[in-house]
N, C-alpha and C positions, 0 to 999 in steps of 0.2 A: 199696537204691540200685541194685542190679543189675536189679531188676524195672522201675524207672523208665527205665533205659537201654534195656531191651528194648522197653518200651512206646513210647518216643520213636522208636526205630528202626522199629518197626512202623507208627507213625503217619506217619513220613516216607515210608515205602514206599507206604502207602495213599493219601497225599495228593499223590503225585507226578504228573507228566503222564500223561495217558491215551494220548497219541500220542507214541511214543518217538522218532520222527524227523520232521523237517519234511515229508518226502515223504508221510507218512501224512495230512497236512493237505490234500493236493492236492484231494480231493473237495470240500472246503469252499471251494476257489477256483474252483469250476465257474462257468460263465457265469451259470447260473440263480441261484446263491447270491450272487455278487458284484453282479449287476445288481439283485437285490431289495434288497440293502443300499443300493445307490446310489439306487434308487427311494424308499426310506424317507428318505434324506438329502434328496433332491430335493423330496419332499412336505413335509417338516417343518423343514428347516434351510437349504436353499439355494433360490435362485430362478433363473429363466431368465436374468436379467441377469448373475448371477454366472457362470453357465456360458458366457455369450457374451463377457463383458467381462474376467474375471480372466485375466491374462497367462499364469499357470501352466497354465490349462486351454485357453485359446484357442490358444496356440502349441504345445500338445502334439499329437503325432500318435498317441501311445499313452499310456494311463494305467495305471500299475502299482498292483497291490494286493499288500501284504505281509502275511502272516499267521503267527502263532506262538501256541502255547499258553502261557498264564501259569500259573505254579505258585502258586496262591493258598493262603494259610494259612487254614484253615477248621476247623470243628468236625470231630471224628473221624467222624461219621456223614454228613457233607456230601460227596456224590459229584458235586457240580456241576462242570461244565467251563467254564473261562474262556479266552477267546481275545482276542487283540489283532490288529485289522485296521488296517493303516496305509495311508493314501492320501498318499504323499509329495508328489504334485503340489499337494495342498491343505494339506500339513503337518497333516493330521488323523489322529487315532487314534480308533478305534471299539472299545469294549470290549463283547464279546459274552458272553452267559452262557446255558448250558443247565442250568437248575436241576434238582437232584435231591437233596432233603434233607427231613428231617422237622421239624415244629414240635411238640415234645412237649407244650407247654402247650395246644395245640389238638387234639392227636392227629390232625394233618393232614399229608399228604404233598404236597410241592410238587415237581412234576416236569413239565418242558417236553419236548415231542417235538422241538422245534427250538431253535436258538439265538435269543435275543432281544437287542436292542440295550439294553445296560445304561447306557452313558455315551458321549458324544461330546465330544471336546475337541481343541484344537490343541496341537501340541508345538513347542518351540523347537529342541531337540536330539533326535536319534533315541533312543528308549528302550533300544535294544539294537543291536548291530552288524548290518549287513545280512545277514551269514552266518547269523544266528539265525532268519531268516524264510524261508518258502517264498514264491516270487514268481511272479505271473502278470500278463500285460498284455493289454489290449484296446484296440482303436483308438478314438479319440475319436469318430469318425463313428458307429461301431457303438453306443457308449454313448448318444450324443445321440439317435440314431434310436430306441433302446429307450425312453428316457425320454419322448420326445415321443409315441411310440406308446401308451404305457401311462399317461400322466398323467391321463387322464379315466376310467380304469377304477376302478370302485368295488367294494369288498368289504363286503358287508353281513353282519351276524351271522347265523349259521345258526339254524334253528328252535329248537334246544335253548337257545341263548343268549337268543333273543327270549322264549321261554316263561319262562325263569328271571328275566329282567328284568321281565317283566309281573307275575309272582307277587310279586317283591320290591316293586314299585311298589304293587300292590294291598294287600299287607300293611302297607306304610308309610302308605298313605291311610287304612286302617281304624284304625291305631293313633293317627295324628295328627289325623284328622278333616279336614273341608274346609279348604281354603286360602283365606284372605280376601285379595282384591286391591283395593288402593286405586286410585282414578282414575275415569276415565269409565266 
């Protein structure tokens, strides 16, 4: 029984927050980081009409970003970091994850260099008190300028990814044979 208590205490210590204070999250609220998150939202979830017509955005002179680390219950070997980024003007919450874990069945390591968007949703009530978050604000004009400036930028897969995709397609075509297409 004593060993179970020691194991539980060790597990709780290991799975605790990586950032001990909200101030340590400040680099994640940099202009570059938050604007790239907004660009992702703009490309995949929002549209220009929303940015121009939604009262909460149209009337705002500044847009606040709130961030905090989430203490996720995970496997003992999972060292992933989970963050919660709130956009109070949109009543939106973005869950970010920086993966760092093993998949023993595949003998594979899953590790991201950067944070990835894991989920986006709206909230009715704040998930935590305002004091639990590190907060930064940017002007609406600055955000819109960035979104309009970058909306036509394209990011293509690098050579390694293209080569890997080409090999996979070639392998699939050899295994499955030619594809028959009906029609003209």
